[in-house]
C-alpha positions as CSV (number, residue, x, y, z in Angstrom):
1,X,78.6,114.3,111.2
2,X,79.4,111.6,108.7
3,X,82.9,111.2,110.4
4,X,81.3,110.9,113.8
5,X,78.9,108.3,112.7
6,X,81.7,106.3,111.1
7,X,83.4,106.2,114.4
8,X,80.3,105.1,116.3
9,X,80.0,101.4,116.8
10,X,76.9,99.6,115.7
11,X,75.9,97.9,118.9
12,X,73.9,94.6,119.1
13,X,70.8,94.4,121.3
14,X,68.9,91.3,122.4
15,X,65.4,92.7,123.3
16,X,64.2,89.7,125.3
17,X,60.9,88.8,127.0
18,X,62.5,88.3,130.4
19,X,65.9,89.9,130.1
20,X,67.6,92.2,127.6
21,X,71.3,92.7,126.8
22,X,73.6,95.0,124.8
23,X,76.9,93.9,123.2
24,X,79.6,95.3,120.9
25,X,82.1,93.7,118.6
26,X,85.6,95.0,118.0
27,X,88.9,93.6,116.9
28,X,88.9,91.3,120.0
29,X,85.5,89.9,119.1
30,X,82.1,90.4,120.6
31,X,81.5,91.1,124.3
32,X,78.4,91.9,126.4
33,X,78.4,95.4,127.9
34,X,77.9,95.7,131.7
35,X,75.6,98.0,133.5
36,X,76.6,100.4,136.3
37,X,76.6,97.7,139.0
38,X,78.5,95.2,136.8
39,X,75.3,93.4,135.7
40,X,75.0,92.1,132.2
41,X,71.3,91.1,132.1
42,X,68.7,93.9,132.3
43,X,65.3,92.5,133.4
44,X,62.7,93.6,130.8
45,X,60.6,95.1,133.5
46,X,59.3,98.7,133.9
47,X,57.3,100.2,136.8
48,X,54.9,103.2,136.3
49,X,53.8,105.5,139.1
50,X,51.4,108.4,138.6
51,X,51.5,107.8,134.8
52,X,55.3,108.0,134.6
53,X,58.2,105.6,134.6
54,X,59.5,105.2,138.1
55,X,61.8,102.1,137.9
56,X,63.5,100.0,135.2
57,X,65.2,96.7,135.2
58,X,66.3,95.1,138.5
59,X,64.6,97.8,140.7
60,X,61.3,97.3,138.9
61,X,61.5,93.5,139.1
62,X,62.4,93.5,142.9
63,X,59.3,95.6,143.6
64,X,56.9,93.6,141.3
65,X,55.2,91.7,144.2
66,X,54.7,95.0,146.1
67,X,53.4,96.9,143.1
68,X,51.8,94.3,140.9
69,X,49.4,96.8,139.2
70,X,52.2,99.2,138.4
71,X,54.7,96.8,137.0
72,X,54.9,95.6,133.4
73,X,57.0,92.6,132.6
74,X,57.1,90.5,129.4
75,X,55.8,93.4,127.2
76,X,57.4,91.7,124.2
77,X,54.5,89.2,124.3
78,X,52.1,91.9,123.2
79,X,54.4,93.7,120.7
80,X,52.4,94.5,117.5
81,X,49.4,92.5,118.5
82,X,45.8,93.5,118.2
83,X,43.8,93.9,121.4
84,X,41.5,91.0,120.6
85,X,44.5,88.8,119.7
86,X,46.2,89.6,123.0
87,X,43.1,89.3,125.3
88,X,43.9,85.7,126.1
89,X,46.9,86.9,128.0
90,X,44.9,89.6,129.9
91,X,45.5,89.3,133.7
92,X,48.1,86.6,133.4
93,X,51.0,89.0,134.3
94,X,49.5,91.5,136.8
95,X,48.5,94.3,134.3
96,X,45.4,95.0,132.3
97,X,45.4,94.7,128.5
98,X,43.2,97.3,127.0
99,X,42.4,98.6,123.5
100,X,44.9,101.1,122.2
101,X,45.3,103.2,119.1
102,X,44.3,101.5,115.8
103,X,43.0,98.5,117.8
104,X,46.4,97.5,119.1
105,X,46.9,96.0,122.5
106,X,47.9,98.5,125.2
107,X,48.9,98.0,128.8
108,X,47.4,99.9,131.8
109,X,49.7,100.2,134.8
110,X,50.4,102.8,137.5
111,X,48.1,105.4,136.0
112,X,49.6,105.0,132.5
113,X,48.2,103.4,129.4
114,X,51.1,102.5,127.1
115,X,51.8,100.5,124.0
116,X,54.2,97.5,124.4
117,X,56.7,99.3,122.2
118,X,56.7,102.2,124.6
119,X,57.7,99.8,127.4
120,X,60.3,98.3,125.1
121,X,61.6,101.8,124.3
122,X,62.3,102.4,128.1
123,X,64.3,99.1,128.2
124,X,66.2,100.0,125.0
125,X,67.0,103.5,126.2
126,X,68.5,102.0,129.4
127,X,70.7,99.6,127.4
128,X,71.8,102.5,125.2
129,X,72.8,104.4,128.3
130,X,74.9,101.3,129.4
131,X,76.6,101.2,126.0
132,X,77.4,104.9,125.9
133,X,78.9,104.9,129.4
134,X,81.0,101.9,128.7
135,X,82.2,102.9,125.2
136,X,82.6,106.6,125.9
137,X,80.8,107.6,122.7
138,X,77.3,107.9,121.3
139,X,75.5,104.6,120.5
140,X,72.7,105.6,118.2
141,X,72.8,102.7,115.8
142,X,72.0,99.1,116.6
143,X,71.2,95.6,115.3
144,X,68.2,94.4,117.2
145,X,67.1,90.8,117.4
146,X,63.6,89.5,117.0
147,X,62.0,86.0,117.2
148,X,61.9,84.2,113.9
149,X,58.1,84.0,114.1
150,X,57.6,87.8,114.4
151,X,55.4,89.1,111.6
152,X,55.7,92.5,109.9
153,X,53.6,94.2,112.5
154,X,55.7,92.9,115.3
155,X,58.9,93.9,113.5
156,X,57.6,97.4,112.9
157,X,56.7,97.7,116.6
158,X,60.3,96.8,117.4
159,X,61.6,99.5,115.0
160,X,59.2,102.0,116.6
161,X,60.5,101.1,120.1
162,X,64.0,101.7,118.9
163,X,63.1,105.1,117.4
164,X,61.4,106.1,120.6
165,X,64.7,105.2,122.4
166,X,66.7,107.4,120.1
167,X,68.2,104.4,118.3
168,X,68.3,103.7,114.6
169,X,67.6,100.0,114.0
170,X,70.0,99.5,111.1
171,X,68.8,95.8,110.9
172,X,66.5,93.4,112.6
173,X,68.0,90.0,112.8
174,X,66.1,86.8,113.7
175,X,67.3,85.5,117.1
176,X,68.3,82.0,115.7
177,X,70.3,83.7,113.0
178,X,72.1,85.8,115.6
179,X,72.9,82.7,117.7
180,X,74.4,81.1,114.6
181,X,76.5,84.2,113.8
182,X,77.9,84.2,117.3
183,X,79.3,80.8,116.7
184,X,80.6,81.7,113.3
185,X,78.4,79.1,111.6
186,X,78.1,79.4,107.9
187,X,81.5,81.1,107.5
188,X,83.4,78.2,106.1
189,X,82.8,74.8,104.6
190,X,79.7,73.4,103.0
191,X,76.0,74.3,103.5
192,X,74.6,73.1,106.8
193,X,71.2,72.6,108.5
194,X,71.1,73.7,112.1
195,X,68.6,73.9,114.8
196,X,68.4,76.7,117.4
197,X,66.6,75.6,120.6
198,X,65.7,78.7,122.6
199,X,64.3,78.2,126.1
200,X,64.2,81.5,127.8
201,X,62.5,82.8,131.0
202,X,59.2,83.4,129.4
203,X,59.1,81.8,126.0
204,X,60.3,78.8,124.0
205,X,61.2,78.9,120.3
206,X,62.8,76.3,118.0
207,X,64.0,77.1,114.5
208,X,65.4,75.0,111.7
209,X,67.8,77.0,109.6
210,X,69.6,76.3,106.3
211,X,73.0,78.0,106.3
212,X,74.8,78.6,103.0
213,X,78.4,79.7,103.6
214,X,80.1,82.8,102.4
215,X,81.0,82.3,98.7
216,X,84.0,84.7,99.1
217,X,82.2,87.6,97.5
218,X,82.0,89.4,100.9
219,X,78.2,89.1,101.0
220,X,78.4,86.8,104.0
221,X,76.6,83.6,104.9
222,X,72.9,83.2,104.0
223,X,70.4,82.0,106.6
224,X,67.0,80.7,105.6
225,X,64.4,79.6,108.1
226,X,62.9,76.3,107.1
227,X,60.5,76.0,110.0
228,X,59.8,77.5,113.3
229,X,57.6,76.6,116.3
230,X,57.2,77.9,119.8
231,X,55.1,78.7,122.8
232,X,55.0,82.2,124.2
233,X,53.9,80.9,127.6
234,X,56.5,78.2,128.1
235,X,59.8,79.1,129.7
236,X,62.0,78.9,132.8
237,X,59.6,81.1,134.7
238,X,56.9,78.4,134.3
239,X,59.2,75.8,135.7
240,X,60.0,78.1,138.6
241,X,56.4,78.6,139.3
242,X,55.6,74.9,139.2
243,X,58.4,74.3,141.8
244,X,57.1,77.1,144.0
245,X,53.6,75.7,143.8
246,X,54.9,72.2,144.8
247,X,56.7,73.7,147.8
248,X,53.6,75.6,148.9
249,X,51.5,72.5,148.7
250,X,54.0,70.7,151.0
251,X,53.7,73.6,153.4
252,X,49.9,73.2,153.5
253,X,49.2,76.3,151.5
254,X,48.5,74.7,148.2
255,X,44.8,75.7,148.1
256,X,45.9,79.4,148.3
257,X,48.4,79.0,145.5
258,X,51.3,81.3,144.7
259,X,49.0,84.2,144.1
260,X,46.7,83.6,147.0
261,X,45.8,86.4,149.3
262,X,47.0,84.4,152.4
263,X,50.6,84.8,151.1
264,X,52.2,88.1,151.8
265,X,53.8,89.9,148.8
266,X,57.3,89.7,150.3
267,X,56.9,85.9,150.9
268,X,55.5,85.4,147.4
269,X,58.6,87.2,145.9
270,X,60.9,85.3,148.2
271,X,59.4,82.0,147.1
272,X,59.7,82.9,143.4
273,X,63.3,84.0,144.0
274,X,64.1,80.8,145.8
275,X,62.6,78.7,143.0
276,X,64.8,80.4,140.4
277,X,67.9,80.2,142.5
278,X,67.3,76.5,143.2
279,X,66.9,75.8,139.5
280,X,70.3,77.5,138.9
281,X,72.0,75.7,141.8
282,X,70.7,72.3,140.7
283,X,72.2,72.8,137.2
284,X,75.6,72.2,138.8
285,X,74.8,70.5,142.1
286,X,72.9,67.4,143.2
287,X,70.9,69.1,145.9
288,X,69.9,72.5,147.2
289,X,68.6,73.7,150.6
290,X,65.2,75.2,150.8
291,X,64.7,77.8,153.6
292,X,61.9,80.3,153.0
293,X,59.9,82.4,155.5
294,X,56.3,82.2,154.3
295,X,55.1,84.7,156.9
296,X,52.6,84.2,159.7
297,X,55.1,81.9,161.6
298,X,55.2,79.4,158.7
299,X,58.6,78.4,157.4
300,X,59.6,76.0,154.6
301,X,62.9,74.3,155.2
302,X,64.1,71.1,153.5
303,X,66.7,69.7,151.1
304,X,65.7,69.5,147.4
305,X,67.3,66.9,145.2
306,X,68.0,67.4,141.5
307,X,66.0,64.3,140.8
308,X,62.9,65.9,142.5
309,X,63.3,69.1,140.6
310,X,63.7,67.2,137.3
311,X,60.5,65.3,137.9
312,X,58.8,68.7,138.2
313,X,60.6,70.2,135.1
314,X,60.2,67.1,132.8
315,X,56.7,67.8,131.6
316,X,57.8,71.3,130.4
317,X,60.9,69.9,128.7
318,X,58.8,67.3,127.0
319,X,56.5,70.0,125.6
320,X,59.6,71.7,124.1
321,X,60.6,68.4,122.5
322,X,57.2,67.9,121.0
323,X,57.5,71.4,119.4
324,X,60.9,70.4,118.1
325,X,59.4,67.3,116.5
326,X,56.8,69.5,114.7
327,X,59.4,71.9,113.5
328,X,61.5,69.0,112.0
329,X,58.4,67.6,110.3
330,X,57.6,71.0,108.8
331,X,61.2,71.3,107.6
332,X,61.0,67.9,105.9
333,X,63.1,66.1,108.5
334,X,66.5,67.1,107.1
335,X,69.9,65.8,108.2
336,X,71.1,68.0,111.1
337,X,74.6,69.3,111.3
338,X,74.4,71.5,114.5
339,X,72.2,72.2,117.4
340,X,72.6,75.5,119.2
341,X,71.3,76.1,122.7
342,X,70.0,79.6,123.6
343,X,68.3,80.9,126.8
344,X,69.3,80.6,130.4
345,X,67.0,77.6,131.0
346,X,69.1,75.5,128.7
347,X,71.7,75.3,131.4
348,X,69.6,72.6,133.1
349,X,71.2,69.2,132.6
350,X,67.8,67.7,131.9
351,X,67.3,70.0,128.9
352,X,70.8,69.3,127.5
353,X,70.3,65.6,127.9
354,X,66.9,65.5,126.3
355,X,67.9,67.8,123.4
356,X,71.0,65.6,122.7
357,X,68.9,62.5,122.9
358,X,66.1,63.8,120.6
359,X,68.3,65.3,117.9
360,X,71.2,62.8,118.1
361,X,73.6,65.7,118.0
362,X,75.7,67.1,120.9
363,X,74.4,70.6,121.3
364,X,76.6,73.7,121.1
365,X,77.0,75.1,124.7
366,X,80.4,77.0,124.4
367,X,78.9,80.4,124.6
368,X,76.7,81.7,127.5
369,X,73.2,80.8,126.5
370,X,71.9,84.0,128.0
371,X,74.3,86.1,125.9
372,X,74.7,84.3,122.6
373,X,71.9,86.2,120.8
374,X,73.3,89.6,121.9
375,X,76.8,88.5,120.9
376,X,75.5,87.5,117.4
377,X,73.8,90.8,117.0
378,X,77.1,92.6,117.8
379,X,78.8,90.4,115.2
380,X,76.3,91.5,112.6
381,X,76.8,95.1,113.7
382,X,80.5,94.8,113.2
383,X,80.0,93.3,109.8
384,X,77.7,96.2,108.8
385,X,80.2,98.7,110.3
386,X,83.2,97.2,108.5
387,X,85.0,96.2,111.7
388,X,87.8,93.5,111.2
389,X,87.3,90.3,113.0
390,X,90.3,88.3,112.0
391,X,90.7,86.7,115.4
392,X,87.3,85.0,114.9
393,X,87.8,83.8,111.4
394,X,91.1,82.0,111.7
395,X,91.3,78.5,110.0
396,X,94.1,77.5,112.4
397,X,94.4,77.3,116.1
398,X,96.0,80.7,117.0
399,X,97.5,79.5,120.4
400,X,98.2,76.1,121.9
401,X,95.4,74.4,123.9
402,X,96.1,72.3,127.0
403,X,95.3,71.1,130.5
404,X,96.8,72.3,133.8
405,X,98.5,69.5,135.6
406,X,99.3,69.2,139.3
407,X,101.9,71.8,140.3
408,X,100.6,74.4,137.7
409,X,102.3,73.1,134.6
410,X,100.5,72.8,131.2
411,X,100.2,69.7,129.2
412,X,99.6,70.9,125.6
413,X,97.3,68.7,123.5
414,X,96.8,70.9,120.4
415,X,99.6,73.0,119.2
416,X,99.3,76.5,117.7
417,X,98.9,76.7,114.0
418,X,97.2,73.3,113.8
419,X,94.7,73.3,111.0
420,X,91.0,72.9,112.1
421,X,89.2,70.7,112.5
422,X,91.6,69.1,114.9
423,X,91.6,66.3,117.5
424,X,94.0,65.2,120.3
425,X,93.8,62.7,123.1
426,X,96.0,62.3,126.2
427,X,96.0,60.1,129.3
428,X,96.3,61.5,132.8
429,X,95.7,60.2,136.3
430,X,95.0,61.2,139.9
431,X,97.5,62.8,142.2
432,X,96.0,61.9,145.6
433,X,94.9,58.5,147.1
434,X,91.2,57.9,147.0
435,X,90.6,61.0,144.9
436,X,87.0,60.8,143.7
437,X,86.8,64.0,141.7
438,X,89.3,65.5,139.2
439,X,89.3,69.3,138.5
440,X,90.2,70.1,134.9
441,X,91.4,73.5,133.9
442,X,91.5,74.2,130.1
443,X,94.1,76.9,129.1
444,X,95.4,78.5,126.0
445,X,98.8,79.9,125.4
446,X,102.4,79.1,124.6
447,X,103.9,79.4,128.1
448,X,104.7,76.3,130.1
449,X,102.9,77.3,133.3
450,X,99.1,77.7,133.6
451,X,99.4,81.0,135.5
452,X,101.1,82.5,132.4
453,X,98.4,81.3,130.0
454,X,94.8,82.3,129.3
455,X,92.1,80.4,131.3
456,X,89.3,79.1,129.1
457,X,87.2,76.8,131.3
458,X,87.1,74.8,134.5
459,X,85.0,71.7,135.0
460,X,85.0,68.5,137.2
461,X,85.0,64.8,136.5
462,X,83.2,63.4,139.5
463,X,82.2,60.0,141.1
464,X,85.5,58.3,140.3
465,X,85.8,55.1,142.5
466,X,88.5,55.6,145.2
467,X,91.8,54.2,144.1
468,X,95.5,54.8,144.9
469,X,97.0,57.8,143.3
470,X,98.2,57.2,139.7
471,X,95.9,54.2,139.1
472,X,92.8,55.8,137.6
473,X,93.1,56.3,133.8
474,X,91.7,59.7,132.9
475,X,91.3,60.1,129.2
476,X,91.0,63.7,127.9
477,X,90.0,64.5,124.3
478,X,90.3,67.9,122.7
479,X,88.2,68.4,119.5
480,X,88.1,71.7,117.6
481,X,85.4,71.6,114.9
482,X,85.4,73.6,111.6
483,X,83.7,76.5,113.4
484,X,86.5,76.9,115.9
485,X,84.5,75.5,118.9
486,X,86.6,73.4,121.3
487,X,84.9,70.5,123.0
488,X,86.9,69.0,125.9
489,X,85.7,65.6,127.1
490,X,87.2,63.7,130.1
491,X,86.4,60.1,131.1
492,X,87.8,57.6,133.6
493,X,88.2,54.3,131.8
494,X,87.5,51.9,134.6
495,X,84.4,53.5,136.0
496,X,83.0,55.0,132.8
497,X,82.4,58.4,134.4
498,X,82.4,61.3,131.9
499,X,82.3,65.1,131.9
500,X,82.7,67.7,129.2
501,X,82.8,71.4,128.5
502,X,82.7,73.6,125.3
503,X,84.5,76.9,124.7
504,X,85.4,79.2,121.8
505,X,89.1,79.8,122.3
506,X,89.5,82.6,119.8
507,X,87.0,84.9,121.5
508,X,88.5,88.0,123.1
509,X,91.8,87.9,121.4
510,X,93.0,90.3,118.8
511,X,95.7,89.4,116.3
512,X,98.1,91.8,118.2
513,X,97.5,89.9,121.4
514,X,98.2,86.6,119.8
515,X,101.5,87.9,118.5
516,X,102.4,89.3,121.9
517,X,101.7,86.0,123.6
518,X,103.9,84.2,121.0
519,X,106.7,86.6,121.6
520,X,106.5,86.2,125.3
521,X,106.7,82.4,125.0
522,X,110.0,82.7,123.0
523,X,111.4,85.2,125.5
524,X,110.8,82.9,128.4
525,X,111.2,79.6,126.6
526,X,114.3,78.4,128.4
527,X,113.2,79.2,131.9
528,X,109.6,78.0,131.2
529,X,110.8,74.6,129.9
530,X,113.1,74.1,132.9
531,X,110.4,75.0,135.4
532,X,107.9,72.7,133.6
533,X,110.4,69.8,133.7
534,X,111.0,70.4,137.5
535,X,107.3,70.4,138.2
536,X,106.7,67.2,136.2
537,X,109.6,65.5,138.0
538,X,108.2,66.5,141.4
539,X,104.7,65.1,140.6
540,X,106.0,61.8,139.2
541,X,108.6,61.5,142.0
542,X,105.9,62.1,144.6
543,X,104.1,59.0,143.3
544,X,107.4,57.0,143.2
545,X,108.2,58.0,146.8
546,X,104.8,57.0,148.0
547,X,104.8,53.6,146.3
548,X,108.4,52.8,147.3
549,X,107.9,54.1,150.8
550,X,104.7,52.0,151.3
551,X,106.4,48.9,149.9
552,X,109.5,49.4,152.1
553,X,107.4,49.6,155.3
554,X,105.7,46.3,154.4
555,X,109.0,44.4,153.7
556,X,111.5,46.3,155.8
557,X,112.0,43.4,158.3
558,X,112.8,41.0,155.4
559,X,115.6,43.2,153.8
560,X,119.3,43.6,154.5
561,X,120.1,46.6,156.7
562,X,122.4,48.0,154.0
563,X,119.5,47.9,151.4
564,X,117.1,49.6,153.9
565,X,119.6,52.3,154.7
566,X,120.3,52.9,151.0
567,X,116.6,53.2,150.1
568,X,115.9,55.5,153.1
569,X,118.8,57.7,152.1
570,X,117.6,58.1,148.5
571,X,114.0,58.6,149.7
572,X,115.1,61.4,152.0
573,X,117.1,63.0,149.1
574,X,114.2,62.9,146.7
575,X,111.7,64.2,149.3
576,X,113.9,67.2,149.9
577,X,114.0,67.9,146.2
578,X,110.2,67.6,145.9
579,X,109.7,70.1,148.7
580,X,112.1,72.5,147.1
581,X,110.4,72.1,143.8
582,X,107.1,73.1,145.3
583,X,108.4,76.1,147.2
584,X,111.1,77.4,144.8
585,X,111.2,75.5,141.5
586,X,113.5,78.0,140.0
587,X,116.3,76.9,142.4
588,X,116.1,73.2,141.5
589,X,118.6,71.7,139.0
590,X,116.4,69.5,136.8
591,X,119.3,67.2,135.8
592,X,120.3,66.6,139.4
593,X,116.6,65.9,140.2
594,X,116.4,63.4,137.4
595,X,119.6,61.7,138.6
596,X,118.3,61.5,142.1
597,X,115.0,60.0,140.9
598,X,116.9,57.4,138.9
599,X,119.1,56.5,141.8
600,X,116.0,55.9,143.9
601,X,114.6,53.6,141.3
602,X,117.8,51.6,141.2
603,X,118.1,51.4,145.0
604,X,114.4,50.3,145.3
605,X,114.7,47.2,143.0
606,X,115.2,44.8,146.0
607,X,112.2,46.4,147.7
608,X,109.9,45.7,144.7
609,X,111.2,42.1,144.4
610,X,110.5,41.5,148.1
611,X,107.1,43.1,147.8
612,X,106.1,40.9,144.9
613,X,107.1,37.9,146.8
614,X,104.9,38.9,149.8
615,X,101.5,37.2,150.2
616,X,98.5,38.5,148.3
617,X,96.6,38.5,151.5
618,X,99.0,41.0,153.1
619,X,98.7,43.3,150.1
620,X,94.9,43.2,150.2
621,X,94.9,44.0,154.0
622,X,97.2,47.0,153.3
623,X,94.9,48.2,150.5
624,X,91.9,47.8,152.7
625,X,93.3,50.1,155.4
626,X,93.2,53.2,153.2
627,X,90.7,55.9,154.2
628,X,87.1,55.5,153.3
629,X,85.5,57.0,150.3
630,X,84.8,60.7,150.5
631,X,84.7,63.2,147.6
632,X,88.2,64.4,147.4
633,X,89.1,66.7,144.5
634,X,92.4,67.3,143.0
635,X,94.2,68.1,139.7
636,X,95.4,65.6,137.2
637,X,98.8,64.1,137.3
638,X,100.9,64.7,134.1
639,X,100.6,61.1,132.8
640,X,99.0,57.9,133.9
641,X,101.0,54.8,134.4
642,X,100.8,52.1,131.8
């Protein structure tokens, strides 16, 4: 039995108010375990029928509007609370709160009267089943996260829930501590003060932590909560509801409200679902389309702008900021080193903007905010189980980091084995005329082509003023901090437009995988370098061909026939090489390509001289004839012109 237990992983569980997750950490780092349908978030919802559990998770949530008196959601709000203490929440979530054993709050639904920990046990048992199916072994031990404000009674209720689910809770870890562990905070360097801002679906919590790094004794980092504040009735669900109520009012149903009898259960659920999906869509887009059947012949159809949604969400975000202010005051207003975002609602640009403005610190967003707590719990489980995590604790960059350029080549900004913290900056440009959006693809690896490297992140730099290809100056910064978090920032110098993304490049890589990728880079080094050179030549030559070709058409009538024929011949030769480089780069002789490009440059000197002598008016008219501004996306060219 002891040997079997030693082989069993200690899983990490985030038992959330709205959703719950299970994760595991091995030599490749922590990962969230998927359910049977590939889902990673399990709604913390249970339906009871005839006194027994009839649905868990997504099935229970989907039927909540149809079976409101049988469905229990957000049971975590009542965990370990006395009946009198929880009576203020009675009726707010569709179930009745009654007095249970020892004066505890109990929930009555579908013919069953259950304690909140019994509901939580059903959720935990489902997650345990996910883990055992995915890992192929028993998963009877877990690190389970709890809010920092949970008292002894609430923590004991959590342990009871685990026991009922057949799980030994080997440790309860505060959620903000788990979030910090997921990022590796406190594992190197000097003591830090961090803030964990947790805006979930049902609740908001903010914690100020003092982190003392590992002293080398193996005891690990120490986390001390200096202050915590929160609101158990403030979350993304409340923002969704406010949006739904606003849309109902527009449709003339405001007096009935979202829970009004005039609105059919299916329509009510459809409106709730739309509000949530609109919030998600508006985190990455400027508008979303509303199209909801309200029943009885009524239909709501309109376009919703991000600015409209943010006006609805702002009062809720401001309430979270006020709670942050109180937490900082209680902690003595210390200097802050890090701010970590937790909870799916922190994806909203408004939240990230206001958090950065209030704290004066760019928040950590590299890890999925829905999953960061579960990942941290898995890390703690791996530490308790003695699992090696070398890939997450490296003090150097294990593999080079770069950007994919047009044609699929990689421009490396930070080379492998660079000590962290590290910083690099490179200039790029656009590859298409009037390109108003640049797609940036961040990759990791030693190969010269992006397809042979590991993809880390993709993001867009938008709203660039339309200019000829090669003219915009796109400045890209790579910063890896002491905790191994990579921040990539891109900005266009002339317009001031900026965009950024965070990633943790070491996640998901074992030491063996790093070594394999290094070996492959050496094996393919000669071919990779030649192909990279051909791709870069093709991209730069394309810009040369365009500029020279345009100039030639403007001044062709003023040049000697011999000059025109020479330039046309060289243009034809280089165009053929560009086409071949795109279709079969391995068949192109890079040296011959370079010589052809240089021959074109020499032949085009008279063209440039004649173009410079042409009138400024003619040049302005030619520039004014380019196509109107439309959002055109493309990759970045390898280098911008000086």
